[in-house]
DSSP file (Angstrom, degrees, kcal/mol; ACC not computed):
  #  RESIDUE AA STRUCTURE BP1 BP2  ACC     N-H-->O    O-->H-N    N-H-->O    O-->H-N    TCO  KAPPA ALPHA  PHI   PSI    X-CA   Y-CA   Z-CA
    1    1 A X              0   0    0      0, 0.0     3,-0.1     0, 0.0     2,-0.0   0.000 360.0 360.0 360.0 132.4  105.4  102.8   92.5
    2    2 A X        -     0   0    0      1,-0.1     2,-0.2    29,-0.0     0, 0.0  -0.298 360.0 -94.6 -67.2 153.1  105.3  103.7   96.2
    3    3 A X        -     0   0    0      1,-0.1     2,-0.5    17,-0.0    -1,-0.1  -0.466  35.8-166.3 -67.3 133.6  104.3  101.0   98.7
    4    4 A X    >   -     0   0    0     -2,-0.2     3,-1.0    -3,-0.1    -1,-0.1  -0.893  17.7-139.8-123.9  98.7  100.6  101.1   99.6
    5    5 A X  G >  S-     0   0    0     -2,-0.5     3,-0.9     1,-0.2     4,-0.1  -0.306  71.2 -12.0 -64.3 136.7   99.9   99.0  102.7
    6    6 A X  G >  S-     0   0    0      1,-0.2     3,-1.6     2,-0.1    -1,-0.2   0.452  94.3-101.1  64.0   5.5   96.9   96.9  102.9
    7    7 A X  G <  S-     0   0    0     -3,-1.0    -1,-0.2     1,-0.3     3,-0.1   0.908  97.5 -26.1  43.9  55.3   95.0   98.4   99.9
    8    8 A X  G <  S+     0   0    0     -3,-0.9    -1,-0.3     1,-0.3    -2,-0.1   0.283 104.0 132.9  96.9 -10.8   92.8  100.5  102.1
    9    9 A X    <   -     0   0    0     -3,-1.6    -1,-0.3    -4,-0.1     4,-0.1  -0.467  54.4-140.5 -71.8 147.7   92.8   98.3  105.2
   10   10 A X  S    S+     0   0    0     -2,-0.1     2,-0.4    -3,-0.1    -1,-0.1   0.803  85.7  61.0 -79.6 -28.4   93.5  100.3  108.4
   11   11 A X  S    S-     0   0    0     -5,-0.1     2,-0.3    -3,-0.0    -2,-0.1  -0.828  86.1-125.8-101.4 138.0   95.8   97.6  109.9
   12   12 A X        -     0   0    0     -2,-0.4     2,-0.1     1,-0.1    -2,-0.1  -0.615  29.2-134.6 -80.6 138.5   98.9   96.6  108.2
   13   13 A X     >  -     0   0    0     -2,-0.3     4,-2.5     1,-0.1     5,-0.2  -0.330  22.0-106.3 -90.3 170.0   99.2   92.9  107.5
   14   14 A X  H  > S+     0   0    0      1,-0.2     4,-2.7     2,-0.2     5,-0.2   0.908 123.7  53.6 -58.1 -43.0  102.1   90.4  108.0
   15   15 A X  H  > S+     0   0    0      1,-0.2     4,-2.4     2,-0.2    -1,-0.2   0.886 108.1  50.0 -61.8 -38.1  102.5   90.4  104.3
   16   16 A X  H  > S+     0   0    0      2,-0.2     4,-2.6     1,-0.2    -2,-0.2   0.923 110.5  49.2 -65.7 -44.3  102.8   94.2  104.3
   17   17 A X  H  X S+     0   0    0     -4,-2.5     4,-2.4     1,-0.2    -2,-0.2   0.923 112.4  48.2 -60.4 -44.0  105.4   94.1  107.1
   18   18 A X  H  X S+     0   0    0     -4,-2.7     4,-2.6     2,-0.2    -1,-0.2   0.917 110.9  50.6 -63.3 -42.9  107.4   91.6  105.2
   19   19 A X  H  X S+     0   0    0     -4,-2.4     4,-2.5     1,-0.2    -2,-0.2   0.908 110.3  50.2 -61.6 -41.4  107.2   93.6  102.0
   20   20 A X  H  X S+     0   0    0     -4,-2.6     4,-2.8     2,-0.2    -1,-0.2   0.905 110.0  50.5 -63.3 -41.4  108.4   96.7  103.9
   21   21 A X  H  X S+     0   0    0     -4,-2.4     4,-2.8     2,-0.2    -2,-0.2   0.931 111.3  48.0 -62.0 -45.4  111.3   94.8  105.3
   22   22 A X  H  X S+     0   0    0     -4,-2.6     4,-1.4     2,-0.2    -2,-0.2   0.911 112.9  48.0 -63.5 -42.0  112.3   93.5  101.9
   23   23 A X  H  <>S+     0   0    0     -4,-2.5     5,-2.5     2,-0.2    -1,-0.2   0.917 112.0  50.6 -63.0 -41.9  112.0   96.9  100.4
   24   24 A X  H ><5S+     0   0    0     -4,-2.8     3,-1.8     1,-0.2    -2,-0.2   0.910 107.6  52.4 -62.4 -42.6  114.1   98.3  103.3
   25   25 A X  H 3<5S+     0   0    0     -4,-2.8    -1,-0.2     1,-0.3    -2,-0.2   0.809 106.6  55.1 -62.6 -28.3  116.8   95.7  102.8
   26   26 A X  T 3<5S-     0   0    0     -4,-1.4    -1,-0.3    -5,-0.2    -2,-0.2   0.335 131.0 -93.1 -88.2   7.5  116.9   96.7   99.2
   27   27 A X  T < 5S+     0   0    0     -3,-1.8     2,-1.3     1,-0.2    -3,-0.2   0.541  76.1 143.0 100.6   7.1  117.6  100.3  100.2
   28   28 A X     >< -     0   0    0     -5,-2.5     4,-2.1     1,-0.2    -1,-0.2  -0.678  25.8-175.0 -84.3  95.0  114.1  101.9  100.2
   29   29 A X  H  > S+     0   0    0     -2,-1.3     4,-2.5     1,-0.2     5,-0.2   0.882  79.0  52.3 -63.1 -42.4  114.5  104.2  103.2
   30   30 A X  H  > S+     0   0    0      1,-0.2     4,-2.1     2,-0.2    -1,-0.2   0.905 111.0  48.4 -62.0 -38.3  110.8  105.4  103.4
   31   31 A X  H  > S+     0   0    0      2,-0.2     4,-2.5     1,-0.2    -1,-0.2   0.897 111.3  50.7 -65.5 -39.4  109.6  101.8  103.4
   32   32 A X  H  X S+     0   0    0     -4,-2.1     4,-2.5     2,-0.2    -2,-0.2   0.902 109.3  50.0 -66.5 -41.0  112.1  101.0  106.1
   33   33 A X  H  X S+     0   0    0     -4,-2.5     4,-2.2     2,-0.2    -1,-0.2   0.910 111.4  49.3 -62.1 -41.9  110.9  103.9  108.3
   34   34 A X  H  X S+     0   0    0     -4,-2.1     4,-2.9     2,-0.2     5,-0.3   0.908 109.2  53.2 -63.9 -41.6  107.3  102.9  107.8
   35   35 A X  H  X S+     0   0    0     -4,-2.5     4,-3.1     1,-0.2     5,-0.3   0.953 110.3  46.4 -56.3 -51.2  108.2   99.3  108.8
   36   36 A X  H  X S+     0   0    0     -4,-2.5     4,-2.0     1,-0.2    -1,-0.2   0.877 113.6  49.5 -62.9 -37.4  109.9  100.5  112.0
   37   37 A X  H  X S+     0   0    0     -4,-2.2     4,-1.4     2,-0.2    -1,-0.2   0.946 115.3  42.1 -65.0 -48.7  106.9  102.7  112.8
   38   38 A X  H  X S+     0   0    0     -4,-2.9     4,-1.5     1,-0.2    -2,-0.2   0.903 115.4  49.6 -66.6 -41.8  104.3  100.0  112.2
   39   39 A X  H  X S+     0   0    0     -4,-3.1     4,-2.9    -5,-0.3     5,-0.2   0.875 104.1  60.7 -65.2 -36.9  106.4   97.4  114.0
   40   40 A X  H  X S+     0   0    0     -4,-2.0     4,-2.4    -5,-0.3    -1,-0.2   0.891 103.2  50.7 -57.7 -40.5  106.8   99.8  116.9
   41   41 A X  H  X S+     0   0    0     -4,-1.4     4,-1.9     2,-0.2    -1,-0.2   0.902 111.9  46.5 -64.6 -41.3  103.0   99.8  117.4
   42   42 A X  H  X S+     0   0    0     -4,-1.5     4,-2.2     2,-0.2    -2,-0.2   0.906 113.1  49.2 -67.9 -40.7  102.8   96.0  117.4
   43   43 A X  H  X S+     0   0    0     -4,-2.9     4,-3.1     2,-0.2     5,-0.3   0.903 107.8  55.0 -64.2 -40.4  105.8   95.7  119.8
   44   44 A X  H  X S+     0   0    0     -4,-2.4     4,-2.4    -5,-0.2    -1,-0.2   0.932 110.0  45.8 -58.7 -46.7  104.2   98.3  122.1
   45   45 A X  H  X S+     0   0    0     -4,-1.9     4,-1.7     2,-0.2    -1,-0.2   0.906 113.1  51.3 -63.0 -41.3  101.0   96.2  122.4
   46   46 A X  H  X S+     0   0    0     -4,-2.2     4,-1.8     1,-0.2    -2,-0.2   0.940 113.7  42.6 -60.6 -49.8  103.0   93.1  122.9
   47   47 A X  H  X S+     0   0    0     -4,-3.1     4,-2.6     1,-0.2    -1,-0.2   0.834 108.5  59.0 -71.3 -31.5  105.1   94.5  125.7
   48   48 A X  H  < S+     0   0    0     -4,-2.4    -1,-0.2    -5,-0.3    -2,-0.2   0.898 108.9  46.0 -62.4 -38.4  102.1   96.2  127.3
   49   49 A X  H >< S+     0   0    0     -4,-1.7     3,-0.5    -5,-0.2    -2,-0.2   0.896 119.3  40.3 -68.5 -39.6  100.5   92.8  127.7
   50   50 A X  H 3< S+     0   0    0     -4,-1.8     3,-0.3     1,-0.2    -2,-0.2   0.759 116.6  47.8 -81.3 -25.5  103.6   91.2  129.0
   51   51 A X  T ><  +     0   0    0     -4,-2.6     3,-1.6     1,-0.2    -1,-0.2  -0.204  61.4 136.4-113.7  40.8  104.8   94.0  131.3
   52   52 A X  T <  S+     0   0    0     -3,-0.5     3,-0.5     1,-0.3    -1,-0.2   0.815  77.5  50.8 -58.1 -30.5  101.6   94.8  133.2
   53   53 A X  T 3  S+     0   0    0     -3,-0.3    -1,-0.3     1,-0.2     3,-0.1   0.607 120.8  33.1 -83.5 -10.9  103.6   95.0  136.4
   54   54 A X    X   +     0   0    0     -3,-1.6     3,-2.1    -6,-0.1     4,-0.3  -0.431  63.9 159.7-140.9  62.8  106.2   97.4  134.9
   55   55 A X  G >  S+     0   0    0     -3,-0.5     3,-1.1     1,-0.3     4,-0.4   0.748  70.9  68.8 -62.3 -22.5  104.5   99.6  132.4
   56   56 A X  G 3  S+     0   0    0      1,-0.2     4,-0.4     2,-0.1    -1,-0.3   0.679  94.8  57.0 -68.5 -16.1  107.3  102.2  132.6
   57   57 A X  G <> S+     0   0    0     -3,-2.1     4,-2.3    -6,-0.2    -1,-0.2   0.578  82.3  88.0 -89.1 -10.0  109.6   99.7  130.9
   58   58 A X  H <> S+     0   0    0     -3,-1.1     4,-2.4    -4,-0.3     5,-0.2   0.927  87.7  46.2 -58.9 -51.6  107.5   99.2  127.8
   59   59 A X  H  > S+     0   0    0     -4,-0.4     4,-2.5     1,-0.2    -1,-0.2   0.880 112.0  51.9 -63.9 -37.5  108.9  102.1  125.7
   60   60 A X  H  > S+     0   0    0     -4,-0.4     4,-2.6     2,-0.2    -1,-0.2   0.918 110.8  48.3 -62.5 -42.4  112.5  101.1  126.5
   61   61 A X  H  X S+     0   0    0     -4,-2.3     4,-2.3     2,-0.2    -2,-0.2   0.889 110.3  51.6 -65.9 -39.0  111.8   97.6  125.4
   62   62 A X  H  X S+     0   0    0     -4,-2.4     4,-2.6    -5,-0.2    -2,-0.2   0.952 112.9  45.1 -60.1 -49.3  110.1   98.8  122.2
   63   63 A X  H  X S+     0   0    0     -4,-2.5     4,-2.2     1,-0.2    -2,-0.2   0.898 112.3  51.1 -64.9 -40.5  113.2  101.0  121.4
   64   64 A X  H  X S+     0   0    0     -4,-2.6     4,-2.0     1,-0.2    -1,-0.2   0.899 112.1  47.7 -62.8 -39.7  115.7   98.2  122.3
   65   65 A X  H  X S+     0   0    0     -4,-2.3     4,-2.6     2,-0.2    -2,-0.2   0.909 110.1  51.0 -69.8 -41.1  113.8   95.8  120.0
   66   66 A X  H  X S+     0   0    0     -4,-2.6     4,-2.2     1,-0.2    -1,-0.2   0.886 110.3  50.5 -62.8 -37.0  113.7   98.2  117.1
   67   67 A X  H  X S+     0   0    0     -4,-2.2     4,-3.1     2,-0.2     5,-0.2   0.898 109.9  50.4 -65.4 -39.2  117.4   98.8  117.5
   68   68 A X  H  X S+     0   0    0     -4,-2.0     4,-2.1     2,-0.2    -2,-0.2   0.909 109.2  50.8 -64.7 -41.3  117.9   95.0  117.5
   69   69 A X  H  < S+     0   0    0     -4,-2.6     4,-0.4     1,-0.2    -2,-0.2   0.931 114.2  45.7 -59.3 -44.5  115.8   94.8  114.3
   70   70 A X  H >< S+     0   0    0     -4,-2.2     3,-0.9     1,-0.2     4,-0.2   0.944 116.0  42.6 -65.6 -48.5  118.0   97.5  112.7
   71   71 A X  H 3< S+     0   0    0     -4,-3.1     3,-0.2     1,-0.2    -1,-0.2   0.766 122.8  39.1 -73.6 -23.2  121.3   96.1  113.8
   72   72 A X  T >< S+     0   0    0     -4,-2.1     3,-2.3    -5,-0.2     4,-0.3   0.246  78.6 112.5-107.9  12.7  120.5   92.5  112.9
   73   73 A X  G X  S+     0   0    0     -3,-0.9     3,-1.4    -4,-0.4    -1,-0.2   0.797  70.2  63.9 -59.0 -29.1  118.5   93.2  109.7
   74   74 A X  G 3  S+     0   0    0      1,-0.3    -1,-0.3    -3,-0.2    -2,-0.1   0.682  95.9  60.1 -69.0 -15.5  121.2   91.5  107.6
   75   75 A X  G <  S+     0   0    0     -3,-2.3     2,-0.3     2,-0.1    -1,-0.3   0.538  77.0 114.6 -88.5  -6.5  120.4   88.2  109.4
   76   76 A X    <   -     0   0    0     -3,-1.4     2,-0.7    -4,-0.3     6,-0.1  -0.483  65.4-137.1 -67.7 127.8  116.8   88.2  108.3
   77   77 A X    >   -     0   0    0     -2,-0.3     3,-2.4     1,-0.1     8,-0.1  -0.785   5.4-151.1 -87.5 112.5  116.1   85.2  105.9
   78   78 A X  T 3  S+     0   0    0     -2,-0.7    -1,-0.1     1,-0.3     4,-0.1   0.680  93.6  62.0 -59.0 -19.1  114.0   86.5  103.1
   79   79 A X  T 3  S+     0   0    0      2,-0.1    -1,-0.3    -3,-0.0     2,-0.3   0.534  97.2  72.0 -84.8  -6.2  112.4   83.1  102.6
   80   80 A X  S <  S-     0   0    0     -3,-2.4     2,-0.0     1,-0.1    -4,-0.0  -0.726  95.6 -90.1-109.2 157.3  110.9   83.2  106.1
   81   81 A X     >  -     0   0    0     -2,-0.3     4,-0.7     1,-0.1    -4,-0.1  -0.346  32.4-139.7 -62.0 146.2  108.0   85.2  107.6
   82   82 A X  H  > S+     0   0    0    -68,-0.2     4,-2.4     2,-0.1     3,-0.4   0.932  89.7  59.5 -75.7 -48.1  109.1   88.5  109.1
   83   83 A X  H  > S+     0   0    0      1,-0.2     4,-2.9     2,-0.2     5,-0.3   0.877 102.8  50.6 -58.7 -45.0  107.0   88.8  112.2
   84   84 A X  H  > S+     0   0    0      1,-0.2     4,-1.6     2,-0.2    -1,-0.2   0.906 112.1  49.7 -59.2 -38.2  108.3   85.6  114.0
   85   85 A X  H  X S+     0   0    0     -4,-0.7     4,-1.3    -3,-0.4    -2,-0.2   0.947 113.0  45.7 -63.0 -48.1  111.9   86.8  113.3
   86   86 A X  H  X S+     0   0    0     -4,-2.4     4,-0.9     1,-0.2     3,-0.3   0.909 113.8  47.9 -63.4 -42.7  111.2   90.3  114.7
   87   87 A X  H  X S+     0   0    0     -4,-2.9     4,-0.9     1,-0.2    -1,-0.2   0.757 103.0  62.3 -74.3 -22.3  109.4   89.0  117.8
   88   88 A X  H  < S+     0   0    0     -4,-1.6     3,-0.4    -5,-0.3    -1,-0.2   0.866 103.4  51.1 -65.5 -34.3  112.2   86.5  118.5
   89   89 A X  H  < S+     0   0    0     -4,-1.3    -2,-0.2    -3,-0.3    -1,-0.2   0.795 105.9  56.4 -68.9 -27.6  114.4   89.5  118.9
   90   90 A X  H  <        0   0    0     -4,-0.9    -1,-0.2     1,-0.2    -2,-0.2   0.717 360.0 360.0 -76.5 -21.4  111.8   90.9  121.3
   91   91 A X     <        0   0    0     -4,-0.9    -1,-0.2    -3,-0.4    -2,-0.1   0.488 360.0 360.0 -79.6 360.0  111.9   87.9  123.6
């Protein structure tokens, strides 16, 4: 059965992000693409708040963080929440 985030909610939850990461780690490419897309939106909002003096850097930081998530995905501990791990890479 395909992943259905949030059962009708418009915003994807932490549990949904974690589920997408786990599916992606298990080889589900569509779930992994959805994870990166959804995470990109959250990262963009995060960096926009932090980089008010340099808004032109936001997209570069989002892309660098998504690349870090991708290249370091094997270090994600499945027993831990996903979002703190991802945002630690963003810092």
